[in-house]
C-alpha positions in Angstrom: -12.8 -26.9 104.8 -14.5 -23.6 104.2 -11.8 -22.6 101.5 -12.2 -25.9 99.4 -15.8 -25.2 98.3 -14.9 -21.4 97.9 -11.9 -22.4 95.5 -14.1 -24.9 93.8 -16.8 -22.4 93.2 -14.1 -19.8 92.0 -12.5 -22.4 89.5 -16.0 -23.4 88.2 -17.0 -19.7 87.8 -13.6 -19.2 86.0 -14.2 -22.1 83.7 -17.6 -21.0 82.9 -16.5 -17.5 82.3 -13.8 -18.8 80.0 -16.3 -21.1 78.1 -18.7 -18.2 77.5 -15.9 -16.2 76.3 -15.0 -18.8 73.8 -18.5 -19.3 72.5 -19.0 -15.6 72.4 -16.2 -15.1 70.4 -16.4 -18.2 68.1 -18.9 -16.7 65.8 -16.3 -13.5 65.3 -13.6 -15.9 64.6 -15.6 -17.5 62.0 -16.6 -14.6 60.6 -13.0 -13.3 60.3 -11.9 -16.4 58.7 -14.8 -16.0 56.4 -13.7 -12.3 55.5 -10.2 -13.4 54.9 -11.1 -16.0 52.5 -13.5 -13.4 50.7 -10.7 -11.1 50.5 -8.2 -13.5 49.1 -10.7 -15.2 46.5 -12.9 -12.5 45.1 -10.1 -10.3 43.4 -9.3 -13.6 41.3 -13.1 -14.4 40.8 -13.4 -10.9 39.3 -10.6 -11.2 37.0 -12.0 -14.6 35.8 -15.2 -13.2 35.2 -14.0 -10.0 33.5 -11.9 -12.3 31.4 -14.8 -14.6 30.4 -17.0 -11.6 29.5 -14.2 -10.2 27.1 -14.1 -14.0 25.5 -17.9 -14.1 25.3 -18.1 -11.1 23.4 -15.0 -12.1 21.4 -16.8 -15.2 20.3 -20.0 -13.4 19.6 -18.4 -11.0 17.2 -16.8 -14.2 15.8 -20.0 -16.1 15.4 -21.9 -13.1 14.0 -19.1 -12.8 11.1 -19.2 -16.3 10.4 -23.1 -16.2 10.0 -22.6 -13.2 8.0 -20.1 -14.8 5.8 -22.1 -18.1 5.5 -25.3 -16.3 4.5 -23.5 -14.0 2.2 -21.8 -17.2 0.4 -25.3 -19.0 0.5 -26.8 -16.0 -1.3 -24.1 -15.6 -3.8 -24.1 -19.2 -4.5 -21.0 -18.8 -6.1 -17.7 -21.1 -5.9 -16.0 -18.0 -6.7 -17.0 -16.5 -3.2 -16.3 -19.4 -1.4 -12.7 -19.7 -2.8 -12.1 -16.1 -2.0 -13.1 -16.6 1.6 -10.9 -19.5 1.8 -7.8 -17.7 0.5 -8.5 -14.8 3.0 -8.9 -17.3 5.9 -5.5 -19.2 5.0 -3.7 -15.4 4.6 -5.2 -14.3 8.1 -4.0 -17.7 9.7 -0.5 -17.2 8.0 -0.2 -13.5 9.3 -1.4 -14.7 12.6 1.2 -17.4 12.8 3.8 -15.0 11.8 2.5 -12.6 14.8 2.9 -15.3 17.4 6.7 -15.9 16.4 
């Protein structure tokens, strides 16, 4: 009879130890998964951000050009300037289409 309580105490102590070990390691395991996710996700996010910044700079340049062209046409008040810009845009579109082929 004396062995039964000792074995129950030993088993209870072992289960408590395992539980404490699991609880102690749970944050580390969670941190590991977070780190793994960050290592996978961050490079793609950085690439997207870089591409977005490049597109934003290109769009800003195009916007500035368009504003300048619009102001120039308005200041000139000439149909000739407007026609010239239309021809230039058409030529650029045609050349761009040829480059894509």
